N, C-alpha and C positions, 0 to 999 in steps of 0.2 A: 447404498448399501441393501445387502440382503437381510429382510425382516427375521428377528428371532419368530419361533412357533409360541403362538400363544398358549397361556392355558385357559382349557376351557371351563375349570372351575371359578375363573373373574369373570365378572359381569363384564357384558359390552359397556363401552364407553360413552354411555346414549346422554347421559347428565352431565355435563360439566359446571361445577361453581370456578368462577374466576375473582379471587380476593384481590382488591387494589384496582382501581378504575381510573387508574392514571391514563398517560398515552400509551403505554405498554400493554397494560390489561385491557384498555377497550379495543386496541387492533388486536388482541388474541379473542377477545368476546367476539368479533366480528368475522376471525376466521371460523371460529366453532360453529357460529349461527347460520353463515351462510353454507356450511359444510352438513347442516341438517342435523344438529346437536342443540339439544335443550339447553341454554345458558342460564344459568344463574349470577348476576354480576352483584358484587357485594362491595361497599366501602362505607367505612363510619362516617363519612362526610356527603349528606345529602347532594350536596352541590355538584360533587364529584359524578351520582349515579345520573341527575339531571344532564349533566354536561355528556357523558357516557352515551345517554339515549339519544341526545341531539347530533353526537357526533356520527351514530349508528343511520341514524336518518339521513344527513347528508351524504355521508359515502354513498348509501344505498341506490339515493336518486341520482347522484354522479355516476353510480354503473348502470342505472337504467337508460340513463341520457347515453353511456355509451356504448350501449347494447349490449352489455355485457351483464345485465339481469332483468328477466322480465319484470311489469308491475306485480303479476301474481307472486312470482319469487322474493319479491322485494317485501310485500306484505309479509309473508312465511315467514322471513327471516327475521323482520321486526317481533313477529309473532314471538318467536323463539327465544327472545331475550329479553327476561327479565330483571328489576334490580332491587335490593335491598339494602339495609343499612347494619342489619343485625347477621353476627355470621350463623346463628343458628338455623338458617335460610338453606345453607348447604347441605342438611341431615339427608336429604335424598340423591345427594350427588354421588356418581360412580368415581370421577375425578375431582380433585380440589386442586387448581394453579394458584399459588400464591404469586403476586405480584406488586408485593409492598415494598415500602422505602429500603435500600440496601444497608439494615442493620440485623446483626443478631440477635439483639435485645426483641427487636418488634415482631422479627420472624418466628422466633422462639415462642412467644406469646401467642402468634397463631396457631402453631403446630399444637401446642400444648391445650389449648382452647379445642381445637379440631377432634383431639383424641374424645373431648366428652361427647360431641355432636354427630360427628359421623359413623358410618358401619366399619367393621373392622376392615373389613374387604377393601373398602373405600382405597385409593391411589391417592395419595397426596404428593404434590409436585411444586418444585421451587422454582421461582425464575429467574433464581440468582445468575449474574456473571460475575461475582468477584467472592462469595463467600463460600466456606466450606460446606458441602451437602452432607458430608459423614457426619459434621458436629450440629448440624439441623437435626439430622434424623435420630442422633443419640438423646433427643429431647422428647422423641415421639414414643409413645406407649407399643407403637409397632414400627418399630425402626425400617424393617424389609420393605414396607409399602411408600417409604419415602425416597423419591431420586428428585435429579432435576430435568426441568424440561427448557431449555435457554431460546428462546424466539430471540429473532432480531429486528431491530426498529426500522421501516413501518413493518409490523408483522403481515398485515394482506400483502404486501408485496415482495418481502425477503423469503427466500426459498428454504434457506436455512434453519434446520431446528438440530440443537446438540441435547442427545439424550446423556443426561450424567448418571454414571451408578456409583454407590460407595460401597464400601467392603462389604454392608449389610443389606443392601438393595436385593431382592428376590428377580430372580430372572424371569420371571413371569410378569412382574411390573412392569422390566423395561420392554419385554413383548407388548406388551398391552400399549403401553404409549408409543413404542415404536409404529406398530399397526395403526395407531389412531394418527400419527405424524402423516404417515403415506397416503391414507385418505383424507388427510386436508390438502391433499398437493403439496406437502413440503417433500424435501430433503431430510432426511434423519441422518447425522452421524453420530456413533457410541463412541463416548470419551471417559477417560476415569476421573477422579474428584480430586482435580489441582485445581486452584484461583485461577480464571481468567479462560478456563479448560483449552479448546484450541484455538478458537479465532481470537478470542479476546486475549489471551495469553500469547500469541505471535502479535497481535495488532497493538496492544497496548505499551508493550517494549518499542516498538519504533516510534507510537506518538510519544512518549516519555523522551527519547532520544532526540526527536523533533524539537521539543518543548526547551531540552538544554541545549540545543545547537543554537537556538534563538537567543536564549537568556545569556549563552555568552556572547552575543554580538557576532556571532562567526556569518551569519548573515539575515538578510529581513525576512519579515514575515512572509511578504509578497514573494521573493525569490525562493526560500523554503519549498512553499506551495507550489509553486510555477513549476520549480525542478522535478518534483516528484509527481505532479500530473502528466508533464509533458516527457519526462525521462522513463515512468513507469505506465504509463496510459492508466493513471489511479484516476477515479472519480471527482475526488477531494482531496485537497493537498491536506497535510497533518495538523496545522494549526487550524484552519476553517473546522475539519473533524473536530478536533476536541472542543473547541467551540459548539458545535452542535450536539455533541455527546453531552457535555456539560463538563466545566474545568473541575469543579468538586466530584462529580461521579467518576472522570479518570483519575482523579487524586485517591479516591476509595479504592477503586482498583489496584491500583497500582501500590498501595499500603499491604493489601491482602496478599497479593503476588510478591510483594518483598520479604512478608512475613515467614511465608512458605519457603522461599527459594533462596533468601539470601544473597542475591544477584544483585551487585550495585547498577544493573541497567535496570532493575525494578524499583530502583529508589526513586519514589517521585521526585522531580525536577524541583527546586525550592519554588520559581516560578508558580509552579500550579499550586503549591501553598498560600504564596502570596495573591493570588489572583481570588483563591478561594475565601482568604479570610477577609478581602477587601469587596466580596459579593460581586466581584466581576467573572462571573460562573459561565459566560458565553452568550449564547443566541437567547437563552432564557431571559436574561437579566438586562440583555439590549447591549451588554459589551463585554468581552473577554481577551482574546488574542486582537481581535479586532472588534469595530463600534459598528454597531446595527441601529437602522432607521427607528427600529421601535423594539420593546423588548419581546422575544417569540418570533419575531421576523428575521429573514434570509437576507434581506437586503443590506449589504455593506456602506457604510459611507466614510467620506472622507474622516481622518481626525489627524490629532498632531502628528503621528508617527507615518502617515501616508505619502509615500515620495511624489513629489512633481513631476516637472518635464527633467528628462535626461539633463543634468548639469555638465556631461561632457559633450554633448552634441554640439558637432561644429568644431571642437576641439583637437579634433586628430590629425595626423597625417593622410595624404593623398595617396589611394591605393589604384593603381591602375591593371596592375599585373599579379600575378599571384604562381608562387612554386610551391609544388605538393611533393613531398619525398615519401617514397614508399610506393609498391606494387600489389600491396594486398586488397582486401576488401574494403577497408576502410579509407585508405589512400584514394582509392578509384572513387567512392561515393562521394568524398569532400572535393577532389577535383571536378565530378560531376556538377557538384553544389555550386561551384564558383563559376564553372563554365556558362551554367544555365542563368546564372546572373547577369553575366555579361563581361566577367574578367578574361584578359588574356591569361591561358593556364600552361606552366611549364610542369610537365608530370616526371619526375627522375627518378628512376630504379638504378640497382646495383649494372644492370646491363641492359644494352636496347630492346634485346629481345623480351625482358622481363616488361619494359615501360612500353611496347606495342602490345603485349598480352593484356595489359593495365587499361590500356586504351580499349582494347577489342571488348572487354569485359564493359566498359562504360557505353559502347555503341550497342552492345548486346541490352543494357537497360533501358537507352534512349528509344530503342525500338519496341522494348514491352510497353513504355510508355506512349508511344506513337499508338500501337494496337490497342491501348486500354483508351484511348483518345484523350491522354491527361496532356498531349504534346502534339502539335503539328508535326509533319513531316521536315518544313522547313527550319523549324526551329532547332528539332533535334540536330539535320547538318549544320544549322549554324553553332550550334554549342559544341559538335565534335570539331569541327574546323579549328575552333578556338583552343584545342587541347595540341599542344606541341610536345610529344613522348622524347624523353634524352635519356642516355645510358649514363653520364654523368651528371653530379651537381654543378659542372661550370654554368649550365643554360641557369643558374640561379643569378647570374650576376647584374641584371639589370629588375630584377622583380622588387616589387614594393614591400610585398609579406612572403615570408617564408612558412610553411605548414607543414612540419615533421609529422609521419605516419608509419612510422616504423615499428618494429618488435617492441614487446614493454620489456625491454631490457636496459636498465640504467647506463652499463658500459656503454651498450650500442648506439643510446641516444645522446651521451655526452662527447662518442667521438663526430656522432653528425654534425651536433653542435660545435664542436670545435673547427670541421669543415666549413659550415656555413659561416662562420665568424670570417673566414679568409674570402670565401667567395663572393656573400652578399654585400652590396654596396653600404655605404654608409647611411644611415638614417631606417634601412628597411628593418620590419619588423619580424623577429622570430618567434615562432608559436611552436609548442609540442602539445600533440593530440593526447599526452598519457592521460590515464585514468585513475592513477594511485601513486605513481613515483614523483617525487617532490621535484616542483619545476625549477624552484633555487638552484639544484643539482647540474640542469641542464644550463642555468642561465653560467655559473661559475665556470662553465666549461668554456666560456667566451670572452673577449675582452669586452664587450658591451653588454653587463648583464641587465641594464636600464631598458634595451630592447627585448627583452624575453619575457614571454608570457603564455599561461597555457590556455588553449583554444580546445576543449575536450566535448568534440561532437560524439553524438549518439548513432549506433547502428541499429538500422541502414540510414547513414547519413543522409540521402537524398528524402527520405521520409520523414525523419525525426527532428523535430521543429527546435530542441533544445541544445543550446551551448553553455557549457559551463566555463565561465572567462575569470582564470584564475591568477590573481595578482602574486607576487612574490614582494618581501619587503624591498625589492631593488627596483620593482618596475614604476618606470616614469608613467605620470597620468598622463601623457602625451599619446603613451603607446595604449594604455588602457582604454582611454577614447578612440582610438582607431579601431581597436579591434570591435568596440561597441557598435560605432559605424558600420564597419563591415558585416557584422553581425544582420544587422537591418536591411544593410542591401539584399543581402541573400535571403532574406525572408528567416531568418532564424530568432529564437526567443532566448537574447543571452542573460545568464545571472550571475550574480557577482559573488564568490567565494575566495577566501584566503588559499594559502599552500600549505593545505595540512593533507594527510592521507584520506582516499574517499572522496575528498570534497564534500560537495552537498549528497547527491543519489547516493553513492555506494556507500558513504558512511553511514546512510541509513538503511539501506537496501540488504547488503552484506551481514549484519548480524541479525536482522530478520529472517535472513534465509538459514545461517548458523542455528539459529532458535527452534527453525522446523526440523532441522538433519538430529538435534538435540531431542524432541519429542518421539522421534522414530527410533533413533538409538536406545533410550529408555524404554521402548514398547508403551509408550503413552497412546499412540493413535497409529493409525496406518496411512502411508504414502497416499492412498486414494482418497481417504477419510480427510485428511489435512488439507490436500489441493483443494478438493471440494468445498471445505469450509473456507477458505480464504478467498477460493474464486465467488462462492453464494453469500457468504456473512461479511466478506471485507471487500468486495467489490474487486477486486484484481482480477485483470484479464488471464492471468496463468495462475495454478497454485506454483508454491516454491519450489517442489520438486521437478515438476516443468520445466520451470526456468532456469533452475540449476543444470538440468541436461541441456538445455538449449544454449546456456551462457559458455558451457563446460566446466566440468568439475576442476581440471586443473588451475583455469582462467581464475574460478571462486576460491580455490584453495590460496592461490598467489596471492587475490586481496584482500580474503581474510587475515592471511599472515602479517601483510603489511599495516592492518591496521591495528591487529592486536602488536606488532611491535612498536606502531606511533603511540598508543592510547595506554599502552601497559594495562589493561583490565581484564582480569583472569574472566570474564564473561566473553572477552572478545575471542578467547582461544579457539582456534580452530574443531570442530566436533571431531575426535578420533573416527568414527565412521567415513566422513568425507576424506580423511587424510589414508585412509586405507583402500577405499576404492580408488582413488589418483595411484597409489602406489600397486596397485593390482589391474593399471591402464584402462579402468572403466572410467572413461571421460565424459559419458554422455552420448547426444545422438553421434557425433562426429565419430565416435569409436564403434557405434550399435549399442553399445551397453553402458547405463549410468546407474542412476536409481532406478530405471526400467530398460526393459530392452526393447531393440529397434531393428526393425527390418534394415538388412545392409541393403546398401545400393548397387 
């Protein structure tokens, strides 16, 4: 973002006091000291000040070992960091950043005390990620100098800093801290004052939904976390991330968000309160959603909820040949996956020409893999030879598994399943790749609903490891076991879930995307700042608007409508801005315009 112009009447922010030397405060102090600022570290607990000094010594020693600092620079950094237990040590600071516990009472005490200690032109910043900056500013004698400066953990590594203005904050103060953030090597984004700001405002709603999904026993903690890592490219699953953040901290943030929004999606899932009250607050306690080797540790150890070996192993039907129905990108990718794994594949489409075109697409994909050294020419030839294109579904007469990958339209899928019911031999497993439609509706179009299951591959199928295995209330155990065994053979990671809208990934992903749209619709933050916040602060491979334009706004709207219709939650209603863009034909990259404009090919 472009930095606002600084006010020359404000002093340069050379001396910075950091109040609260926990993990975050110590990290912020390190960033400042390494960037040449004089840092006054303050904590009422002398043990905390000693630990902060030791942490800085350790981290700078590690930086020297990795050749990121010289010994001289390390010495200068340590010399710039002084610690105190009295708040009056902040008297000469140009900027004070408080990082004390997330409590209005504690933070307001700090701000009131600072009014009598610091100069009138000293900027006061709160590091809160959940509380109202406006409410905190109102307690200060100079509310115009109070703002939010939200670093992300670990502060030395994370690039994002949210600069939070209240209605009382002076533009000069915002400009000064924005300039500072840039000089620290951070990427500041400007946001208004509402709980969670941008990154946490989107992140914690998603985490809350994941906790509720687990609490409802819809899927295991391991499957929820694996689904979001493998399906969305996230560095951590949501339940493991809640343990890292602290279950109690997440509950506090969500309570503040719900107080402001009254959106049920922000109402803390009851399990968060139960774990918090029991002291099972995550890694710091040694137990939260998972159990850890030791308090503060990162190593997960087995507990009573840890799944053993796959109980379905060896219990399935034999699968030697596979039929794939469809001629689009997903059908081609799935056919390639099965053929690579050694299965004979019948690739059937509505006409011989479409089937041949789909096989040609696979040939090009295999050729690219050969060019990149991922596949030998012999393996590519063998894979292609195992694929037989067909212009009708009669070729499915002898397949052991039929996988439907046609248009995401229930009528179309039901018609196809009625055909498969007649064509496929008794005992063949019939699978749908739907991402949002009810699998049981496809099953009911056949005379053998016990043989029907969902196998939701992700695009591009050859690259994406995840398959959501969706059982209906009618699916036979043997069919479920068969599909899990097939997933292992094709080297995919199966996660089990029930037959409800969105399954795991889309049920968690699309409310998050919808909330991002609402932020823009309400002029709370810009597209670019929201995308930057989620990439830099949340570890997402793409920002929400980048992802929406890639997925397609029409596809996104259809999924959000399905979720809203199934769960009847007002918070899941598609954002009007998304509906308007789709009505205007702005569908994303495929049309050259969505939330952004793209060069037409």
